[in-house]
A tleap script that builds the chain and sets N, CA, C and O, in Angstrom:
source leaprc.protein.ff14SB
mol = sequence {
  NMET LYS VAL LEU THR PHE GLY THR PHE ASP
  HIE LEU HIE PRO GLY HIE LEU ALA TYR LEU
  THR GLU ALA GLY VAL LYS GLY ASP LEU TYR
  ILE VAL VAL ALA ARG ASP LYS HIE VAL GLU
  GLU ILE LYS GLY ASN ALA PRO ASP GLN SER
  GLU GLU ASP ARG VAL THR ALA LEU GLU LYS
  ALA PHE PRO ASP ALA THR ILE LEU LEU GLY
  ASP SER GLU ASP TYR LEU LYS PRO VAL ARG
  SER ILE ASN PRO ASP LEU ILE VAL MET GLY
  TYR ASP GLN ARG LEU PRO PRO GLY ILE GLU
  GLU ALA ASP LEU PRO CYS PRO VAL GLU ARG
  ALA LYS PRO HIE ASN PRO GLU GLU PHE LYS
  SER SER ILE ARG ARG GLU ASN CGLY
}
set mol.1.N position { -51.429 -73.914 52.772 }
set mol.1.CA position { -50.990 -72.569 53.085 }
set mol.1.C position { -52.199 -71.636 53.026 }
set mol.1.O position { -52.980 -71.690 52.076 }
set mol.2.N position { -52.352 -70.791 54.027 }
set mol.2.CA position { -53.432 -69.803 54.080 }
set mol.2.C position { -52.971 -68.534 53.364 }
set mol.2.O position { -51.947 -67.944 53.708 }
set mol.3.N position { -53.744 -68.134 52.368 }
set mol.3.CA position { -53.443 -66.938 51.583 }
set mol.3.C position { -54.557 -65.928 51.817 }
set mol.3.O position { -55.720 -66.188 51.506 }
set mol.4.N position { -54.197 -64.784 52.363 }
set mol.4.CA position { -55.169 -63.750 52.713 }
set mol.4.C position { -55.156 -62.637 51.674 }
set mol.4.O position { -54.102 -62.155 51.260 }
set mol.5.N position { -56.353 -62.246 51.268 }
set mol.5.CA position { -56.548 -61.086 50.407 }
set mol.5.C position { -57.580 -60.191 51.067 }
set mol.5.O position { -58.332 -60.631 51.937 }
set mol.6.N position { -57.612 -58.955 50.655 }
set mol.6.CA position { -58.657 -58.075 51.151 }
set mol.6.C position { -58.902 -56.960 50.156 }
set mol.6.O position { -58.044 -56.634 49.336 }
set mol.7.N position { -60.089 -56.384 50.245 }
set mol.7.CA position { -60.442 -55.306 49.338 }
set mol.7.C position { -61.895 -54.934 49.478 }
set mol.7.O position { -62.625 -55.478 50.307 }
set mol.8.N position { -62.298 -53.992 48.648 }
set mol.8.CA position { -63.680 -53.527 48.630 }
set mol.8.C position { -64.536 -54.438 47.750 }
set mol.8.O position { -65.614 -54.871 48.156 }
set mol.9.N position { -64.050 -54.722 46.550 }
set mol.9.CA position { -64.724 -55.610 45.597 }
set mol.9.C position { -66.109 -55.101 45.207 }
set mol.9.O position { -67.059 -55.874 45.084 }
set mol.10.N position { -66.204 -53.781 45.014 }
set mol.10.CA position { -67.442 -53.161 44.550 }
set mol.10.C position { -67.603 -53.495 43.064 }
set mol.10.O position { -66.672 -53.305 42.282 }
set mol.11.N position { -68.769 -53.985 42.679 }
set mol.11.CA position { -69.026 -54.400 41.293 }
set mol.11.C position { -67.905 -55.334 40.826 }
set mol.11.O position { -67.099 -54.973 39.969 }
set mol.12.N position { -67.869 -56.507 41.388 }
set mol.12.CA position { -66.855 -57.509 41.089 }
set mol.12.C position { -66.613 -57.573 39.581 }
set mol.12.O position { -67.544 -57.812 38.812 }
set mol.13.N position { -65.369 -57.362 39.161 }
set mol.13.CA position { -65.050 -57.267 37.736 }
set mol.13.C position { -63.829 -58.132 37.409 }
set mol.13.O position { -63.213 -58.691 38.317 }
set mol.14.N position { -63.475 -58.250 36.135 }
set mol.14.CA position { -62.361 -59.123 35.751 }
set mol.14.C position { -61.031 -58.814 36.439 }
set mol.14.O position { -60.232 -59.727 36.650 }
set mol.15.N position { -60.773 -57.570 36.789 }
set mol.15.CA position { -59.555 -57.242 37.531 }
set mol.15.C position { -59.559 -57.874 38.917 }
set mol.15.O position { -58.550 -58.426 39.355 }
set mol.16.N position { -60.690 -57.791 39.603 }
set mol.16.CA position { -60.830 -58.451 40.907 }
set mol.16.C position { -60.665 -59.963 40.761 }
set mol.16.O position { -59.945 -60.601 41.530 }
set mol.17.N position { -61.345 -60.519 39.761 }
set mol.17.CA position { -61.301 -61.972 39.560 }
set mol.17.C position { -59.880 -62.445 39.290 }
set mol.17.O position { -59.461 -63.481 39.806 }
set mol.18.N position { -59.138 -61.694 38.484 }
set mol.18.CA position { -57.747 -62.069 38.191 }
set mol.18.C position { -56.903 -62.019 39.456 }
set mol.18.O position { -56.120 -62.934 39.707 }
set mol.19.N position { -57.047 -60.966 40.260 }
set mol.19.CA position { -56.304 -60.811 41.520 }
set mol.19.C position { -56.590 -61.987 42.454 }
set mol.19.O position { -55.664 -62.601 42.985 }
set mol.20.N position { -57.855 -62.295 42.650 }
set mol.20.CA position { -58.218 -63.349 43.595 }
set mol.20.C position { -57.860 -64.737 43.068 }
set mol.20.O position { -57.485 -65.618 43.843 }
set mol.21.N position { -57.970 -64.934 41.773 }
set mol.21.CA position { -57.579 -66.213 41.185 }
set mol.21.C position { -56.072 -66.416 41.332 }
set mol.21.O position { -55.626 -67.505 41.693 }
set mol.22.N position { -55.295 -65.383 41.058 }
set mol.22.CA position { -53.834 -65.461 41.228 }
set mol.22.C position { -53.481 -65.807 42.673 }
set mol.22.O position { -52.616 -66.648 42.915 }
set mol.23.N position { -54.136 -65.173 43.620 }
set mol.23.CA position { -53.875 -65.454 45.036 }
set mol.23.C position { -54.299 -66.875 45.393 }
set mol.23.O position { -53.592 -67.570 46.123 }
set mol.24.N position { -55.446 -67.307 44.883 }
set mol.24.CA position { -55.981 -68.618 45.219 }
set mol.24.C position { -55.126 -69.775 44.730 }
set mol.24.O position { -55.177 -70.864 45.300 }
set mol.25.N position { -54.347 -69.556 43.691 }
set mol.25.CA position { -53.451 -70.601 43.190 }
set mol.25.C position { -52.351 -70.910 44.209 }
set mol.25.O position { -51.788 -72.004 44.203 }
set mol.26.N position { -52.052 -69.964 45.064 }
set mol.26.CA position { -50.959 -70.098 46.025 }
set mol.26.C position { -51.342 -70.890 47.274 }
set mol.26.O position { -50.463 -71.316 48.023 }
set mol.27.N position { -52.636 -71.095 47.508 }
set mol.27.CA position { -53.059 -71.831 48.701 }
set mol.27.C position { -54.540 -71.647 48.971 }
set mol.27.O position { -55.304 -71.258 48.087 }
set mol.28.N position { -54.936 -71.932 50.203 }
set mol.28.CA position { -56.333 -71.774 50.614 }
set mol.28.C position { -56.656 -70.286 50.702 }
set mol.28.O position { -56.019 -69.547 51.452 }
set mol.29.N position { -57.638 -69.861 49.939 }
set mol.29.CA position { -57.946 -68.442 49.783 }
set mol.29.C position { -58.885 -67.934 50.868 }
set mol.29.O position { -59.949 -68.502 51.114 }
set mol.30.N position { -58.463 -66.850 51.508 }
set mol.30.CA position { -59.273 -66.118 52.485 }
set mol.30.C position { -59.445 -64.707 51.941 }
set mol.30.O position { -58.473 -64.054 51.559 }
set mol.31.N position { -60.688 -64.243 51.908 }
set mol.31.CA position { -60.991 -62.915 51.382 }
set mol.31.C position { -61.680 -62.100 52.471 }
set mol.31.O position { -62.746 -62.475 52.958 }
set mol.32.N position { -61.065 -60.991 52.845 }
set mol.32.CA position { -61.674 -60.074 53.811 }
set mol.32.C position { -62.250 -58.901 53.019 }
set mol.32.O position { -61.536 -58.223 52.280 }
set mol.33.N position { -63.540 -58.677 53.185 }
set mol.33.CA position { -64.251 -57.628 52.476 }
set mol.33.C position { -64.338 -56.392 53.379 }
set mol.33.O position { -64.758 -56.472 54.533 }
set mol.34.N position { -63.935 -55.269 52.829 }
set mol.34.CA position { -63.934 -54.019 53.590 }
set mol.34.C position { -65.342 -53.620 54.001 }
set mol.34.O position { -66.291 -53.745 53.228 }
set mol.35.N position { -65.458 -53.141 55.222 }
set mol.35.CA position { -66.745 -52.639 55.733 }
set mol.35.C position { -67.086 -51.336 55.013 }
set mol.35.O position { -66.198 -50.576 54.628 }
set mol.36.N position { -68.377 -51.092 54.838 }
set mol.36.CA position { -68.839 -49.884 54.154 }
set mol.36.C position { -68.220 -48.626 54.752 }
set mol.36.O position { -67.742 -47.755 54.026 }
set mol.37.N position { -68.231 -48.538 56.080 }
set mol.37.CA position { -67.737 -47.312 56.729 }
set mol.37.C position { -66.239 -47.130 56.502 }
set mol.37.O position { -65.771 -45.996 56.398 }
set mol.38.N position { -65.478 -48.223 56.424 }
set mol.38.CA position { -64.040 -48.099 56.178 }
set mol.38.C position { -63.756 -47.676 54.743 }
set mol.38.O position { -62.830 -46.906 54.488 }
set mol.39.N position { -64.553 -48.179 53.811 }
set mol.39.CA position { -64.375 -47.775 52.413 }
set mol.39.C position { -64.558 -46.265 52.298 }
set mol.39.O position { -63.762 -45.577 51.658 }
set mol.40.N position { -65.607 -45.768 52.923 }
set mol.40.CA position { -65.862 -44.326 52.857 }
set mol.40.C position { -64.749 -43.528 53.521 }
set mol.40.O position { -64.333 -42.493 53.000 }
set mol.41.N position { -64.262 -43.999 54.669 }
set mol.41.CA position { -63.175 -43.309 55.369 }
set mol.41.C position { -61.893 -43.292 54.543 }
set mol.41.O position { -61.215 -42.267 54.473 }
set mol.42.N position { -61.558 -44.415 53.919 }
set mol.42.CA position { -60.286 -44.542 53.214 }
set mol.42.C position { -60.340 -43.968 51.803 }
set mol.42.O position { -59.422 -43.265 51.382 }
set mol.43.N position { -61.417 -44.266 51.069 }
set mol.43.CA position { -61.490 -43.844 49.672 }
set mol.43.C position { -62.217 -42.519 49.475 }
set mol.43.O position { -62.142 -41.918 48.403 }
set mol.44.N position { -62.922 -42.062 50.512 }
set mol.44.CA position { -63.621 -40.790 50.407 }
set mol.44.C position { -65.003 -40.892 49.796 }
set mol.44.O position { -65.687 -39.879 49.644 }
set mol.45.N position { -65.426 -42.094 49.442 }
set mol.45.CA position { -66.787 -42.286 48.942 }
set mol.45.C position { -67.243 -43.694 49.309 }
set mol.45.O position { -66.446 -44.627 49.402 }
set mol.46.N position { -68.527 -43.810 49.509 }
set mol.46.CA position { -69.094 -45.105 49.893 }
set mol.46.C position { -69.121 -46.027 48.680 }
set mol.46.O position { -69.212 -45.556 47.546 }
set mol.47.N position { -69.043 -47.326 48.905 }
set mol.47.CA position { -69.185 -48.251 47.779 }
set mol.47.C position { -70.612 -48.199 47.240 }
set mol.47.O position { -71.547 -47.869 47.970 }
set mol.48.N position { -70.770 -48.524 45.969 }
set mol.48.CA position { -72.110 -48.565 45.374 }
set mol.48.C position { -72.919 -49.716 45.953 }
set mol.48.O position { -74.118 -49.582 46.196 }
set mol.49.N position { -72.258 -50.846 46.172 }
set mol.49.CA position { -72.938 -52.033 46.679 }
set mol.49.C position { -72.720 -52.147 48.179 }
set mol.49.O position { -71.680 -51.737 48.696 }
set mol.50.N position { -73.694 -52.698 48.868 }
set mol.50.CA position { -73.550 -52.904 50.309 }
set mol.50.C position { -72.499 -53.976 50.565 }
set mol.50.O position { -72.163 -54.759 49.676 }
set mol.51.N position { -71.989 -54.000 51.784 }
set mol.51.CA position { -70.997 -55.021 52.139 }
set mol.51.C position { -71.582 -56.429 51.986 }
set mol.51.O position { -70.874 -57.354 51.589 }
set mol.52.N position { -72.858 -56.591 52.296 }
set mol.52.CA position { -73.502 -57.900 52.158 }
set mol.52.C position { -73.573 -58.326 50.689 }
set mol.52.O position { -73.335 -59.489 50.365 }
set mol.53.N position { -73.901 -57.379 49.802 }
set mol.53.CA position { -73.966 -57.698 48.375 }
set mol.53.C position { -72.583 -58.047 47.829 }
set mol.53.O position { -72.452 -58.932 46.983 }
set mol.54.N position { -71.563 -57.359 48.307 }
set mol.54.CA position { -70.200 -57.646 47.858 }
set mol.54.C position { -69.752 -59.027 48.336 }
set mol.54.O position { -69.083 -59.747 47.596 }
set mol.55.N position { -70.111 -59.402 49.560 }
set mol.55.CA position { -69.797 -60.744 50.073 }
set mol.55.C position { -70.516 -61.799 49.238 }
set mol.55.O position { -69.914 -62.801 48.853 }
set mol.56.N position { -71.791 -61.581 48.957 }
set mol.56.CA position { -72.577 -62.542 48.172 }
set mol.56.C position { -71.969 -62.761 46.786 }
set mol.56.O position { -71.885 -63.896 46.316 }
set mol.57.N position { -71.550 -61.686 46.137 }
set mol.57.CA position { -70.940 -61.813 44.807 }
set mol.57.C position { -69.652 -62.633 44.874 }
set mol.57.O position { -69.388 -63.451 43.993 }
set mol.58.N position { -68.862 -62.416 45.907 }
set mol.58.CA position { -67.621 -63.177 46.068 }
set mol.58.C position { -67.902 -64.645 46.377 }
set mol.58.O position { -67.204 -65.531 45.884 }
set mol.59.N position { -68.920 -64.901 47.189 }
set mol.59.CA position { -69.277 -66.298 47.506 }
set mol.59.C position { -69.676 -67.062 46.245 }
set mol.59.O position { -69.362 -68.245 46.107 }
set mol.60.N position { -70.368 -66.388 45.326 }
set mol.60.CA position { -70.754 -67.028 44.071 }
set mol.60.C position { -69.541 -67.276 43.181 }
set mol.60.O position { -69.429 -68.329 42.554 }
set mol.61.N position { -68.639 -66.309 43.128 }
set mol.61.CA position { -67.470 -66.411 42.247 }
set mol.61.C position { -66.389 -67.338 42.800 }
set mol.61.O position { -65.662 -67.970 42.033 }
set mol.62.N position { -66.280 -67.422 44.126 }
set mol.62.CA position { -65.226 -68.209 44.778 }
set mol.62.C position { -65.836 -69.090 45.872 }
set mol.62.O position { -65.604 -68.854 47.057 }
set mol.63.N position { -66.607 -70.095 45.484 }
set mol.63.CA position { -67.317 -70.905 46.478 }
set mol.63.C position { -66.403 -71.672 47.431 }
set mol.63.O position { -66.836 -72.046 48.521 }
set mol.64.N position { -65.161 -71.913 47.050 }
set mol.64.CA position { -64.242 -72.649 47.922 }
set mol.64.C position { -63.449 -71.746 48.864 }
set mol.64.O position { -62.739 -72.238 49.741 }
set mol.65.N position { -63.565 -70.435 48.691 }
set mol.65.CA position { -62.823 -69.491 49.534 }
set mol.65.C position { -63.564 -69.264 50.849 }
set mol.65.O position { -64.771 -69.479 50.951 }
set mol.66.N position { -62.808 -68.827 51.844 }
set mol.66.CA position { -63.394 -68.364 53.101 }
set mol.66.C position { -63.536 -66.853 52.976 }
set mol.66.O position { -62.540 -66.147 52.811 }
set mol.67.N position { -64.755 -66.357 53.052 }
set mol.67.CA position { -65.033 -64.942 52.828 }
set mol.67.C position { -65.669 -64.361 54.079 }
set mol.67.O position { -66.649 -64.897 54.597 }
set mol.68.N position { -65.108 -63.269 54.557 }
set mol.68.CA position { -65.652 -62.640 55.755 }
set mol.68.C position { -65.530 -61.137 55.678 }
set mol.68.O position { -64.694 -60.597 54.952 }
set mol.69.N position { -66.375 -60.475 56.435 }
set mol.69.CA position { -66.303 -59.016 56.535 }
set mol.69.C position { -65.173 -58.627 57.466 }
set mol.69.O position { -64.882 -59.327 58.436 }
set mol.70.N position { -64.542 -57.512 57.164 }
set mol.70.CA position { -63.536 -56.970 58.065 }
set mol.70.C position { -64.173 -56.581 59.388 }
set mol.70.O position { -65.395 -56.484 59.501 }
set mol.71.N position { -63.336 -56.363 60.374 }
set mol.71.CA position { -63.824 -55.938 61.681 }
set mol.71.C position { -64.198 -54.460 61.611 }
set mol.71.O position { -63.535 -53.679 60.929 }
set mol.72.N position { -65.250 -54.084 62.310 }
set mol.72.CA position { -65.717 -52.697 62.237 }
set mol.72.C position { -64.817 -51.715 62.989 }
set mol.72.O position { -64.913 -50.507 62.775 }
set mol.73.N position { -63.953 -52.213 63.858 }
set mol.73.CA position { -63.091 -51.324 64.645 }
set mol.73.C position { -61.593 -51.542 64.420 }
set mol.73.O position { -60.814 -50.590 64.469 }
set mol.74.N position { -61.196 -52.773 64.177 }
set mol.74.CA position { -59.768 -53.124 64.156 }
set mol.74.C position { -59.416 -53.775 62.824 }
set mol.74.O position { -59.789 -54.921 62.572 }
set mol.75.N position { -58.694 -53.041 61.965 }
set mol.75.CA position { -58.328 -53.557 60.654 }
set mol.75.C position { -57.573 -54.883 60.741 }
set mol.75.O position { -57.736 -55.743 59.876 }
set mol.76.N position { -56.753 -55.057 61.772 }
set mol.76.CA position { -55.899 -56.238 61.861 }
set mol.76.C position { -56.547 -57.442 62.548 }
set mol.76.O position { -55.964 -58.526 62.566 }
set mol.77.N position { -57.736 -57.266 63.108 }
set mol.77.CA position { -58.373 -58.384 63.810 }
set mol.77.C position { -58.556 -59.610 62.904 }
set mol.77.O position { -58.218 -60.714 63.329 }
set mol.78.N position { -59.079 -59.466 61.666 }
set mol.78.CA position { -59.204 -60.660 60.829 }
set mol.78.C position { -57.845 -61.255 60.452 }
set mol.78.O position { -57.726 -62.470 60.292 }
set mol.79.N position { -56.839 -60.424 60.310 }
set mol.79.CA position { -55.492 -60.921 60.001 }
set mol.79.C position { -55.002 -61.794 61.149 }
set mol.79.O position { -54.461 -62.878 60.930 }
set mol.80.N position { -55.195 -61.315 62.370 }
set mol.80.CA position { -54.758 -62.094 63.536 }
set mol.80.C position { -55.558 -63.390 63.663 }
set mol.80.O position { -54.999 -64.429 64.015 }
set mol.81.N position { -56.871 -63.338 63.379 }
set mol.81.CA position { -57.683 -64.542 63.556 }
set mol.81.C position { -57.397 -65.581 62.465 }
set mol.81.O position { -57.445 -66.780 62.740 }
set mol.82.N position { -57.107 -65.153 61.257 }
set mol.82.CA position { -56.793 -66.081 60.164 }
set mol.82.C position { -55.364 -66.597 60.276 }
set mol.82.O position { -55.088 -67.752 59.950 }
set mol.83.N position { -54.458 -65.742 60.735 }
set mol.83.CA position { -53.040 -66.084 60.858 }
set mol.83.C position { -52.500 -66.637 59.533 }
set mol.83.O position { -52.089 -67.795 59.458 }
set mol.84.N position { -52.504 -65.795 58.487 }
set mol.84.CA position { -52.121 -66.273 57.159 }
set mol.84.C position { -50.626 -66.572 57.041 }
set mol.84.O position { -49.804 -66.074 57.810 }
set mol.85.N position { -50.310 -67.400 56.055 }
set mol.85.CA position { -48.920 -67.665 55.707 }
set mol.85.C position { -48.417 -66.664 54.676 }
set mol.85.O position { -47.213 -66.448 54.536 }
set mol.86.N position { -49.361 -66.052 53.954 }
set mol.86.CA position { -49.035 -65.102 52.896 }
set mol.86.C position { -50.208 -64.149 52.729 }
set mol.86.O position { -51.367 -64.555 52.809 }
set mol.87.N position { -49.897 -62.875 52.495 }
set mol.87.CA position { -50.905 -61.886 52.127 }
set mol.87.C position { -50.605 -61.474 50.698 }
set mol.87.O position { -49.473 -61.120 50.368 }
set mol.88.N position { -51.621 -61.522 49.857 }
set mol.88.CA position { -51.482 -61.046 48.487 }
set mol.88.C position { -52.352 -59.802 48.357 }
set mol.88.O position { -53.560 -59.831 48.593 }
set mol.89.N position { -51.697 -58.712 47.973 }
set mol.89.CA position { -52.407 -57.441 47.785 }
set mol.89.C position { -52.517 -57.147 46.299 }
set mol.89.O position { -51.722 -57.631 45.494 }
set mol.90.N position { -53.508 -56.353 45.953 }
set mol.90.CA position { -53.638 -55.899 44.575 }
set mol.90.C position { -52.429 -55.068 44.186 }
set mol.90.O position { -51.744 -54.518 45.047 }
set mol.91.N position { -52.169 -54.977 42.897 }
set mol.91.CA position { -50.970 -54.286 42.404 }
set mol.91.C position { -50.895 -52.832 42.869 }
set mol.91.O position { -49.801 -52.290 43.026 }
set mol.92.N position { -52.043 -52.198 43.091 }
set mol.92.CA position { -52.063 -50.787 43.484 }
set mol.92.C position { -52.690 -50.562 44.861 }
set mol.92.O position { -52.967 -49.426 45.246 }
set mol.93.N position { -52.906 -51.629 45.580 }
set mol.93.CA position { -53.604 -51.555 46.867 }
set mol.93.C position { -52.687 -50.977 47.947 }
set mol.93.O position { -51.491 -51.263 47.992 }
set mol.94.N position { -53.275 -50.168 48.800 }
set mol.94.CA position { -52.544 -49.614 49.946 }
set mol.94.C position { -53.109 -50.208 51.222 }
set mol.94.O position { -54.274 -50.601 51.289 }
set mol.95.N position { -52.260 -50.262 52.225 }
set mol.95.CA position { -52.723 -50.712 53.540 }
set mol.95.C position { -53.542 -49.608 54.189 }
set mol.95.O position { -53.379 -48.436 53.850 }
set mol.96.N position { -54.425 -49.969 55.123 }
set mol.96.CA position { -55.229 -48.951 55.801 }
set mol.96.C position { -54.340 -47.963 56.571 }
set mol.96.O position { -53.188 -48.266 56.884 }
set mol.97.N position { -54.883 -46.794 56.867 }
set mol.97.CA position { -54.115 -45.785 57.605 }
set mol.97.C position { -53.557 -46.348 58.911 }
set mol.97.O position { -54.263 -47.022 59.662 }
set mol.98.N position { -52.301 -46.068 59.168 }
set mol.98.CA position { -51.666 -46.490 60.413 }
set mol.98.C position { -51.132 -47.909 60.405 }
set mol.98.O position { -50.562 -48.355 61.402 }
set mol.99.N position { -51.302 -48.634 59.301 }
set mol.99.CA position { -50.823 -50.011 59.209 }
set mol.99.C position { -49.629 -50.035 58.252 }
set mol.99.O position { -49.675 -49.455 57.167 }
set mol.100.N position { -48.582 -50.702 58.664 }
set mol.100.CA position { -47.376 -50.866 57.842 }
set mol.100.C position { -47.180 -52.355 57.563 }
set mol.100.O position { -47.697 -53.200 58.294 }
set mol.101.N position { -46.439 -52.673 56.515 }
set mol.101.CA position { -46.167 -54.083 56.235 }
set mol.101.C position { -45.503 -54.769 57.426 }
set mol.101.O position { -45.711 -55.961 57.650 }
set mol.102.N position { -44.713 -54.031 58.181 }
set mol.102.CA position { -44.047 -54.606 59.361 }
set mol.102.C position { -45.054 -55.051 60.424 }
set mol.102.O position { -44.718 -55.868 61.281 }
set mol.103.N position { -46.282 -54.525 60.381 }
set mol.103.CA position { -47.328 -54.912 61.334 }
set mol.103.C position { -47.963 -56.254 60.977 }
set mol.103.O position { -48.710 -56.817 61.777 }
set mol.104.N position { -47.680 -56.756 59.812 }
set mol.104.CA position { -48.307 -57.973 59.325 }
set mol.104.C position { -47.475 -59.194 59.707 }
set mol.104.O position { -46.248 -59.111 59.769 }
set mol.105.N position { -48.130 -60.324 59.961 }
set mol.105.CA position { -47.440 -61.487 60.520 }
set mol.105.C position { -46.762 -62.395 59.500 }
set mol.105.O position { -46.251 -63.454 59.863 }
set mol.106.N position { -46.751 -61.990 58.216 }
set mol.106.CA position { -46.243 -62.883 57.181 }
set mol.106.C position { -45.778 -62.061 55.979 }
set mol.106.O position { -45.980 -60.848 55.937 }
set mol.107.N position { -45.166 -62.714 55.020 }
set mol.107.CA position { -44.750 -61.992 53.811 }
set mol.107.C position { -45.956 -61.436 53.042 }
set mol.107.O position { -47.075 -61.940 53.141 }
set mol.108.N position { -45.683 -60.383 52.277 }
set mol.108.CA position { -46.696 -59.742 51.439 }
set mol.108.C position { -46.200 -59.773 50.001 }
set mol.108.O position { -45.061 -59.402 49.716 }
set mol.109.N position { -47.060 -60.217 49.107 }
set mol.109.CA position { -46.769 -60.188 47.679 }
set mol.109.C position { -47.796 -59.311 46.985 }
set mol.109.O position { -48.891 -59.086 47.500 }
set mol.110.N position { -47.427 -58.817 45.808 }
set mol.110.CA position { -48.337 -58.021 44.987 }
set mol.110.C position { -48.807 -58.841 43.788 }
set mol.110.O position { -48.011 -59.496 43.116 }
set mol.111.N position { -50.102 -58.792 43.538 }
set mol.111.CA position { -50.650 -59.446 42.353 }
set mol.111.C position { -50.294 -58.629 41.118 }
set mol.111.O position { -50.036 -57.428 41.199 }
set mol.112.N position { -50.285 -59.292 39.999 }
set mol.112.CA position { -50.027 -58.610 38.733 }
set mol.112.C position { -51.263 -57.806 38.335 }
set mol.112.O position { -52.387 -58.229 38.608 }
set mol.113.N position { -51.069 -56.651 37.691 }
set mol.113.CA position { -52.241 -55.913 37.199 }
set mol.113.C position { -52.905 -56.670 36.059 }
set mol.113.O position { -52.242 -57.376 35.299 }
set mol.114.N position { -54.207 -56.517 35.949 }
set mol.114.CA position { -54.978 -57.147 34.876 }
set mol.114.C position { -55.714 -56.049 34.112 }
set mol.114.O position { -56.800 -55.634 34.515 }
set mol.115.N position { -55.136 -55.583 33.027 }
set mol.115.CA position { -55.734 -54.525 32.200 }
set mol.115.C position { -56.254 -53.361 33.054 }
set mol.115.O position { -57.441 -53.038 32.995 }
set mol.116.N position { -55.374 -52.726 33.852 }
set mol.116.CA position { -55.857 -51.674 34.757 }
set mol.116.C position { -56.478 -50.480 34.044 }
set mol.116.O position { -57.301 -49.773 34.625 }
set mol.117.N position { -56.092 -50.245 32.790 }
set mol.117.CA position { -56.684 -49.130 32.052 }
set mol.117.C position { -58.168 -49.372 31.777 }
set mol.117.O position { -58.909 -48.440 31.466 }
set mol.118.N position { -58.589 -50.622 31.892 }
set mol.118.CA position { -59.992 -50.963 31.651 }
set mol.118.C position { -60.724 -51.354 32.938 }
set mol.118.O position { -61.897 -51.023 33.113 }
set mol.119.N position { -60.019 -52.068 33.851 }
set mol.119.CA position { -60.716 -52.673 34.975 }
set mol.119.C position { -60.441 -52.043 36.335 }
set mol.119.O position { -61.007 -52.501 37.328 }
set mol.120.N position { -59.608 -51.027 36.427 }
set mol.120.CA position { -59.394 -50.367 37.715 }
set mol.120.C position { -60.713 -49.759 38.188 }
set mol.120.O position { -61.384 -49.052 37.435 }
set mol.121.N position { -61.077 -50.038 39.432 }
set mol.121.CA position { -62.404 -49.631 39.930 }
set mol.121.C position { -62.656 -48.138 39.833 }
set mol.121.O position { -63.764 -47.725 39.490 }
set mol.122.N position { -61.650 -47.314 40.129 }
set mol.122.CA position { -61.863 -45.864 40.100 }
set mol.122.C position { -62.143 -45.390 38.669 }
set mol.122.O position { -62.940 -44.473 38.470 }
set mol.123.N position { -61.500 -46.002 37.678 }
set mol.123.CA position { -61.756 -45.643 36.285 }
set mol.123.C position { -63.152 -46.082 35.877 }
set mol.123.O position { -63.869 -45.350 35.193 }
set mol.124.N position { -63.533 -47.279 36.299 }
set mol.124.CA position { -64.869 -47.787 35.987 }
set mol.124.C position { -65.944 -46.887 36.599 }
set mol.124.O position { -66.991 -46.663 35.992 }
set mol.125.N position { -65.681 -46.370 37.812 }
set mol.125.CA position { -66.655 -45.498 38.472 }
set mol.125.C position { -66.785 -44.190 37.691 }
set mol.125.O position { -67.895 -43.696 37.493 }
set mol.126.N position { -65.650 -43.623 37.243 }
set mol.126.CA position { -65.678 -42.357 36.496 }
set mol.126.C position { -66.415 -42.495 35.172 }
set mol.126.O position { -67.102 -41.571 34.736 }
set mol.127.N position { -66.269 -43.655 34.533 }
set mol.127.CA position { -66.876 -43.850 33.222 }
set mol.127.C position { -68.294 -44.379 33.291 }
set mol.127.O position { -68.940 -44.603 32.267 }
set mol.128.N position { -68.777 -44.580 34.531 }
set mol.128.CA position { -70.142 -44.999 34.746 }
set mol.128.C position { -70.395 -46.394 34.283 }
set mol.128.O position { -71.515 -46.890 34.401 }
savepdb mol mol.pdb
quit
């Protein structure tokens, strides 16, 4: 079973690792890494790490996963090319603007939070 995840994964931390590990138990793990420009558009600030550095960190942490950058123009292009059986999203993750769950080709599940008071990326950014 193909299990698709996606995210920014800036400064890969235990919350990210828990999310991706939970998803990977369900099948063959595919990770789509958000493009720098999309992160800035959606979150209002650029990631600290480049998209290439974020991919490299994921490749080291999940050597058996298929890891790719999102498409620079079409959020759904990697979803269509992977054709997943399941999408696992982070507990607080939102879909990109203009995309609804009904636009996705398979069921969507939410991962369990992993100590969000400590590992949520926005909190980590605020606390430096």
